[in-house]
C-alpha positions in Angstrom: 118.8 94.5 121.7 115.9 93.0 119.9 112.3 94.4 119.9 110.0 91.9 121.2 112.7 90.9 124.3 112.3 94.3 125.5 108.6 93.8 125.4 107.0 94.1 129.3 103.7 92.7 130.4 102.2 93.8 133.4 98.6 94.3 135.4 97.3 95.0 139.1 97.1 91.6 140.4 92.9 91.7 141.0 90.5 88.7 141.4 89.9 87.4 137.9 93.2 85.1 136.9 92.4 85.9 133.3 92.9 89.5 133.2 94.8 91.1 131.0 97.7 93.1 130.9 99.5 96.0 129.5 102.6 95.5 126.9 104.8 98.3 127.5 108.0 98.8 125.5 111.5 100.8 125.6 114.4 100.4 128.2 113.2 102.1 131.2 109.6 102.0 132.9 108.8 104.4 135.6 105.7 103.7 137.7 104.1 105.9 140.1 101.1 108.3 140.8 102.7 110.7 138.5 100.9 110.9 134.9 105.2 111.6 133.8 104.9 107.8 134.6 105.0 105.0 131.9 102.5 103.7 134.1 100.4 106.1 136.1 98.4 104.9 139.1 95.3 106.8 140.2 96.5 108.3 143.4 93.0 108.0 145.0 92.8 104.5 144.7 96.3 104.1 145.8 97.5 106.8 148.2 100.5 104.6 149.7 102.0 104.6 146.0 104.7 107.8 145.7 104.6 109.7 142.7 107.6 107.8 141.8 107.8 104.5 143.2 109.8 102.0 141.2 111.5 102.0 138.3 111.5 98.6 135.7 115.0 98.7 133.5 116.1 96.6 130.9 119.8 95.8 130.5 121.8 92.5 130.0 119.2 91.0 128.0 116.2 91.0 130.5 114.5 93.3 133.0 115.2 94.5 136.3 113.4 96.2 139.1 114.6 98.6 141.1 113.0 101.4 144.1 113.6 104.6 143.5 114.5 105.6 146.8 114.2 104.8 150.6 110.8 106.8 151.1 108.7 104.9 148.5 109.3 100.7 149.9 108.5 98.3 148.1 108.3 94.2 147.9 109.7 92.0 145.2 108.4 88.7 145.3 107.1 89.0 148.5 110.7 90.4 149.7 111.4 93.4 150.7 113.2 95.7 147.5 116.2 97.1 148.6 118.7 96.8 145.6 118.0 96.0 142.0 116.4 92.6 141.3 116.4 90.7 138.0 112.9 89.9 137.0 112.2 86.2 136.3 109.0 84.6 133.8 106.5 85.7 136.6 107.6 88.1 139.0 105.3 90.6 141.7 106.1 94.0 142.9 103.9 95.3 145.8 104.1 99.0 145.8 103.6 100.5 150.0 102.7 99.2 152.4 99.4 97.2 151.9 99.8 98.6 147.9 99.0 97.7 145.0 100.3 94.1 143.3 102.0 94.5 140.0 102.0 91.3 138.3 105.0 91.5 135.6 105.7 88.9 132.6 109.3 89.2 131.8 109.3 87.1 128.7 106.3 88.1 127.1 107.7 85.7 124.1 107.9 82.8 126.2 104.3 83.1 127.3 103.2 84.0 123.4 104.7 80.4 122.6 102.7 78.4 124.5 99.1 80.5 124.8 97.5 84.0 125.2 96.5 86.6 122.6 97.7 89.7 121.9 95.5 92.8 120.4 95.3 96.0 119.9 92.5 97.8 119.7 91.3 101.4 117.7 89.8 103.1 120.7 93.0 102.1 122.6 96.7 103.4 122.4 98.2 99.8 124.8 99.2 96.6 123.0 97.1 94.1 125.1 98.3 90.9 126.3 95.4 88.4 127.5 96.7 85.0 128.8 93.8 83.0 127.4 93.1 81.1 124.3 89.6 82.6 123.9 89.2 86.4 123.9 85.4 88.0 123.8 84.9 91.2 122.0 81.6 93.7 122.5 79.8 96.4 123.8 79.0 94.1 126.8 81.5 95.0 129.8 81.7 91.8 130.8 83.5 91.0 127.5 87.2 90.5 127.7 88.3 93.3 125.6 85.3 95.8 125.6 85.2 98.2 122.8 83.2 101.7 122.8 82.5 101.4 119.0 78.8 102.5 118.0 79.3 99.8 115.2 79.4 96.8 118.1 77.0 94.5 119.4 76.9 93.7 123.4 77.6 90.7 122.2 79.7 90.8 119.1 82.3 88.1 117.9 85.0 86.2 119.8 88.7 84.9 118.5 90.0 81.8 119.3 93.9 80.3 119.1 94.2 76.5 118.5 98.4 75.6 118.9 99.5 78.3 116.3 96.0 79.1 114.4 93.7 81.7 115.1 90.2 81.4 114.6 87.4 84.3 114.5 83.9 83.6 115.6 81.4 85.8 114.5 78.5 85.7 117.7 75.6 87.0 115.8 76.1 90.9 115.3 74.2 92.8 114.5 76.4 94.6 111.9 79.0 91.8 111.3 82.5 91.6 111.5 85.2 91.8 108.5 88.6 90.3 107.9 90.1 91.1 104.6 87.0 93.1 103.3 84.8 90.0 103.8 81.8 90.0 105.8 82.0 87.2 108.3 79.0 85.7 109.3 80.0 82.3 111.1 83.5 81.7 111.3 87.0 82.4 109.7 90.3 81.5 110.2 92.5 84.3 110.7 95.8 85.4 110.1 98.4 86.5 113.0 98.2 90.8 112.4 95.1 90.2 110.8 92.8 93.4 111.4 88.6 92.6 112.6 86.2 95.7 111.3 83.8 95.5 114.0 80.5 96.5 112.7 82.4 98.8 109.8 85.8 99.1 108.7 86.7 102.1 110.6 86.1 100.2 113.9 88.7 98.0 114.1 90.4 95.3 116.5 93.4 93.5 115.3 94.6 90.5 117.1 98.1 88.1 116.4 101.0 85.8 118.4 103.5 88.3 117.3 104.5 91.7 118.4 105.8 92.7 115.3 102.8 91.7 113.3 100.6 94.3 114.8 103.3 97.2 114.7 102.4 99.7 112.9 104.2 100.5 109.6 106.3 103.5 110.9 107.1 100.6 113.8 108.1 98.2 111.5 109.9 100.9 109.4 112.0 102.0 112.7 113.0 98.8 113.7 114.2 97.5 110.0 116.2 101.6 110.1 117.8 100.3 113.2 118.9 97.4 111.9 120.1 99.2 108.8 122.1 101.1 111.8 123.7 98.4 113.4 124.4 96.7 110.5 126.1 99.9 108.5 128.0 100.1 112.3 129.3 96.8 112.2 130.3 96.8 108.6 132.6 100.1 109.0 134.2 98.9 112.1 135.3 95.2 109.3 136.4 98.2 107.2 139.0 99.6 109.6 139.9 96.2 110.2 140.6 95.6 106.1 142.7 98.4 106.0 144.9 97.4 109.3 145.6 93.7 107.6 146.2 95.7 104.1 148.7 97.7 106.1 150.3 94.7 107.9 150.5 92.8 104.4 151.9 95.4 102.4 154.5 96.7 104.4 156.7 93.5 104.2 156.0 93.9 100.7 157.1 97.0 100.4 160.7 96.2 102.4 161.0 93.5 100.1 161.0 95.5 97.1 163.3 98.0 98.5 165.6 95.6 99.1 165.3 94.3 95.4 165.7 97.8 93.9 168.7 98.5 96.0 170.4 95.1 95.2 169.5 96.3 91.8 170.7 99.6 91.3 173.7 99.0 93.6 172.1 101.3 96.1 168.9 102.6 97.3 167.4 105.5 95.6 167.0 108.4 98.2 163.3 108.8 97.2 163.1 104.9 97.6 161.7 104.1 101.6 159.4 101.3 102.7 157.2 104.0 104.6 156.5 105.5 101.2 155.5 102.4 99.3 153.7 101.6 102.4 151.8 105.0 102.1 151.6 104.9 98.1 150.1 101.1 98.8 147.8 102.7 101.5 146.3 106.0 99.7 145.8 103.5 96.2 143.4 101.2 98.8 141.9 104.3 100.2 141.1 105.9 96.5 139.3 102.6 95.9 137.4 102.3 98.8 136.3 105.9 98.2 135.4 105.3 94.3 132.9 102.1 95.7 131.6 104.1 98.7 131.4 107.9 97.4 128.4 106.5 95.0 126.5 105.4 97.9 127.2 108.4 100.1 123.8 110.3 99.1 122.0 107.3 99.7 123.4 106.4 102.9 123.2 110.3 104.2 119.2 110.1 103.1 119.4 106.9 105.2 120.4 108.7 107.8 118.1 111.4 108.1 115.0 108.8 107.5 116.1 106.5 110.4 116.0 110.0 112.7 113.4 111.5 111.3 111.4 107.8 112.1 113.1 107.6 115.4 112.1 110.6 116.4 108.6 109.9 115.4 108.4 106.8 116.9 109.5 108.4 120.2 106.4 110.6 120.1 104.0 107.3 119.3 105.2 105.8 122.3 105.2 109.3 124.0 101.4 109.3 123.0 100.6 105.5 124.3 101.7 106.8 127.7 99.7 109.5 127.7 96.5 107.6 126.4 97.1 105.3 129.4 97.5 108.5 132.2 94.6 109.9 130.6 92.3 106.8 130.8 93.6 105.5 134.4 94.2 109.1 135.9 93.3 112.4 134.0 90.0 111.0 133.0 89.0 111.7 136.3 89.1 115.1 136.0 86.5 115.8 133.2 83.0 115.6 134.1 79.7 115.0 132.6 77.4 118.6 132.5 73.6 118.6 132.7 71.8 121.7 132.3 67.5 122.7 132.6 66.5 125.9 131.6 63.8 128.3 130.6 63.0 131.9 129.7 60.9 133.9 131.9 59.5 137.4 130.5 59.9 140.6 132.7 56.4 139.4 134.5 57.8 136.6 135.5 55.7 134.4 133.3 57.5 131.6 131.5 57.9 132.1 127.8 59.6 128.9 126.7 59.4 126.3 125.9 56.3 126.7 127.5 54.6 126.9 131.5 56.4 125.8 133.7 58.1 123.4 132.1 62.2 123.3 131.0 64.5 121.6 128.8 67.6 119.8 129.2 70.5 119.3 128.0 74.6 118.1 128.0 77.8 118.8 127.6 81.1 118.3 128.9 84.1 119.8 130.5 86.8 119.3 132.7 88.5 120.8 136.0 91.4 123.6 134.9 92.7 124.7 138.7 92.5 123.3 141.9 90.4 126.9 143.1 87.4 125.0 141.0 87.4 126.2 138.0 85.7 123.9 134.9 86.4 125.1 131.7 83.9 124.2 128.7 82.4 125.4 125.9 80.2 128.9 126.2 77.4 127.3 124.1 77.2 124.7 127.2 77.5 127.2 130.1 75.4 129.8 128.4 73.2 127.5 126.1 71.2 130.0 124.6 74.9 131.2 122.7 74.5 128.4 120.8 74.5 128.6 116.8 71.6 127.1 116.1 68.3 127.8 114.9 66.6 127.3 118.1 69.3 129.1 120.5 68.8 131.8 117.8 65.3 132.4 118.5 65.7 132.1 122.2 68.0 134.7 121.6 65.3 136.7 120.1 63.5 136.7 123.1 65.7 137.8 125.6 66.5 140.6 123.2 63.0 141.4 123.7 63.2 141.3 127.5 63.1 137.6 128.3 65.6 136.3 131.1 67.3 132.7 131.1 66.8 131.0 134.1 68.7 127.8 135.2 66.3 125.1 137.2 69.5 122.8 137.2 73.4 122.9 136.4 75.1 120.2 137.3 78.5 118.6 137.1 79.5 115.2 137.7 82.7 114.1 137.7 83.6 110.2 137.8 83.2 108.1 140.8 81.8 111.9 142.5 78.0 112.4 143.0 76.6 115.5 140.9 77.7 119.1 142.5 75.5 122.1 141.6 77.3 124.4 139.4 76.4 127.7 140.4 75.1 129.9 137.3 76.5 133.6 138.8 79.5 132.3 138.6 80.3 130.9 134.8 82.5 133.7 132.6 82.1 133.7 128.9 84.2 135.2 126.1 82.3 137.8 123.9 84.0 137.2 120.7 83.8 134.2 118.4 85.7 132.2 120.8 83.1 129.3 122.1 84.4 129.3 125.4 83.5 130.2 129.5 84.8 128.9 132.4 82.5 127.8 135.5 83.5 128.0 139.5 82.9 125.5 141.9 84.3 125.5 145.6 87.7 124.1 145.9 85.9 122.2 148.5 83.9 120.2 145.6 86.6 119.2 143.5 89.1 118.2 146.7 90.8 115.1 145.2 89.5 115.4 141.5 92.6 115.4 139.0 93.6 118.8 137.9 94.2 118.7 134.1 97.7 119.9 133.1 97.5 122.5 129.7 99.9 123.1 127.0 101.9 126.1 127.2 103.7 125.6 123.8 102.8 125.3 120.3 102.0 122.2 118.4 103.2 120.3 115.0 100.3 119.1 112.7 101.2 115.2 113.4 100.9 115.2 117.0 97.7 112.6 118.1 94.4 114.0 119.4 92.9 112.3 122.1 89.5 113.7 123.2 87.7 113.0 126.4 84.1 113.6 126.9 80.2 112.2 127.1 79.0 112.2 123.6 75.2 111.7 123.5 75.4 112.7 127.6 73.4 109.9 129.7 72.4 107.8 126.3 75.7 106.5 125.9 76.4 106.3 129.7 72.9 104.1 129.8 74.2 101.9 126.9 77.8 101.4 128.2 76.3 100.4 132.2 75.7 97.0 133.3 72.5 95.4 132.6 71.9 95.5 136.6 72.2 99.1 136.6 70.3 99.8 133.4 67.2 97.7 134.9 67.1 99.1 138.3 67.2 102.8 136.5 64.2 101.6 134.2 62.0 100.8 136.9 62.9 103.3 139.6 64.2 106.9 137.9 61.8 109.5 136.6 63.8 112.4 135.7 67.2 112.8 134.2 68.5 114.3 137.4 67.8 111.0 139.2 69.2 108.9 136.1 72.3 110.9 136.2 72.6 110.3 140.0 72.2 106.6 139.5 74.6 106.1 137.3 77.4 108.2 139.5 76.5 106.2 142.5 76.7 103.1 141.0 80.3 104.1 139.5 78.9 104.3 135.2 79.7 107.8 134.8 83.3 107.1 132.6 84.1 109.5 129.8 84.3 108.5 125.9 88.2 108.4 125.3 88.8 108.6 121.6 91.9 108.8 119.4 93.1 110.3 116.3 95.4 112.8 114.6 95.7 116.5 114.1 95.0 117.6 110.9 95.4 121.6 110.9 96.7 124.2 113.0 95.3 127.7 113.1 96.1 130.5 115.7 92.2 130.5 116.4 91.1 127.2 115.7 92.5 123.3 115.7 91.3 120.1 113.5 91.4 116.5 114.5 89.8 113.5 113.3 89.2 112.0 116.6 85.2 110.8 116.5 82.8 113.1 119.0 79.3 114.1 118.5 76.8 116.8 120.4 77.4 116.3 124.3 80.9 115.5 124.0 81.3 119.7 123.5 83.4 121.5 126.1 85.7 118.1 126.8 89.6 118.1 127.0 91.7 117.8 123.6 94.7 116.2 124.6 97.9 115.5 122.7 100.9 113.2 122.5 102.5 114.5 125.8 99.0 114.2 127.8 98.4 118.0 128.4 95.1 119.8 127.0 95.8 121.9 123.8 92.2 122.7 123.1 88.8 122.9 124.0 86.6 120.4 121.7 83.6 122.3 120.3 82.1 121.4 116.4 82.5 119.2 114.3 82.5 119.7 110.3 78.9 118.5 108.7 80.5 118.1 105.6 83.3 116.7 106.4 81.8 113.9 109.1 85.3 112.8 110.1 87.1 116.3 111.1 85.9 118.0 114.7 87.3 121.6 115.8 88.6 122.7 118.8 89.2 126.1 120.6 93.3 126.6 121.3 93.5 126.1 125.4 95.2 129.6 125.4 91.8 131.4 124.6 90.4 129.2 128.0 93.6 130.5 129.7 92.5 134.0 129.3 89.9 133.7 131.5 91.2 131.6 134.1 92.8 133.3 137.4 96.5 134.7 136.2 99.6 133.8 138.0 100.5 136.5 140.0 
């Protein structure tokens, strides 16, 4: 089965005719509200969609769609979907009455032969197909490919396809664009699969016209290993056929040899039979084959072992890609921005820090861990005076002398929701070295908010690390917000509280999601290279299967690419235990 032929491109029908498609691979794609589906839809936006609504399967050289059950009605190309239907070059599937319409490209390679571009960005796991020959790149929400790289400009660059040729045009970006190590300030020709450094080489985007050009080295090696496996299977079949043909050729010769011996000797020797002669010949052939192939036995076993390892690794990559899609489309709704404002009063009620009747604002991240409203975060987020820095230590000394911390404000804001007050008296924390705490909202306040799945098992060092949170607080939100919203805030908002409320009302409160690899797993800490910074503290760290493995809490100052998380089991100990 061809790797490229089993690719599928899907998007939800909207108002933009050139909206991108998500490229999926494999032999089965399940679609529904469940986070276990390869394409998971937001249950809040699409309540009519079942947990598993339809399944797409690659068989007989093409893609087919079939309903999961009668309780999940669907329509294929405007006709009721009551049996498996073959997907044509362009098909549509409606999920539920009045539900979303999925536009499906059943022959992506044919589309690419005519037009369009494939793009894979560092901050996204999935491969994207743009059905247009011009793709703009930048931090601006109106860009075709909106990136979250700090080094990117709002209008950074664009890629143009002319026939089978690609060209990069830098749009006057501040930090420039690199191609094959060279900085491009104007235009440059591209090869399919080229990596574009957006500002810095580490923040990159890959573009091309062939999915294999954008595949990782592991994916390419696995594809070659699979082809080698098929080749060896065919070789074994041909060898068996050769042995059979040799036997059919040898048997008549043995019969004639026996007749000649009998004629020469006057009688047949009792030891000489056609069967024995044939067996001797077959044995000789087997010895020859064994001698030829025994020298390569170790190499064959090693190849098979590598194939199995690479197949397992590719499966983990596929799962991680599906997990990132689920996190972005669904689970991100359960990651909240935490805003606090506090001060210290002495025993007489006088404000002793920071100054008279003033207070200090700070930001952090958290996530919903139970349907009852439990919010997991860092201890230094819900109890900011416990932070491990000089300012917090000075505050702790004042508390030791009798000062009392007081929250002026403590709110959590989930995507698509208004800010909600988090009662400080409900906050609980660990009193050991683990930087974890839990807050509590009323269940009604989190109704409809996704509860993040917490990991129960251990993990290996080579798993994916996906961090979600609000690094730099409202600063990054304003940077990513539309110019219209930012202008409105500048003209009308005076307080941090008001800015957050306006961002939330405009739908601009969305966590930043970064990806990396788990570098090390210890009993008390997990390290990973997914980037984050202050404000991202308390956010969830997902692994490749979409479950939360840690609570992000710190970064190595000596090693800027490494961040640390508290294993999730230390947060689970603060949550209500199942009876």
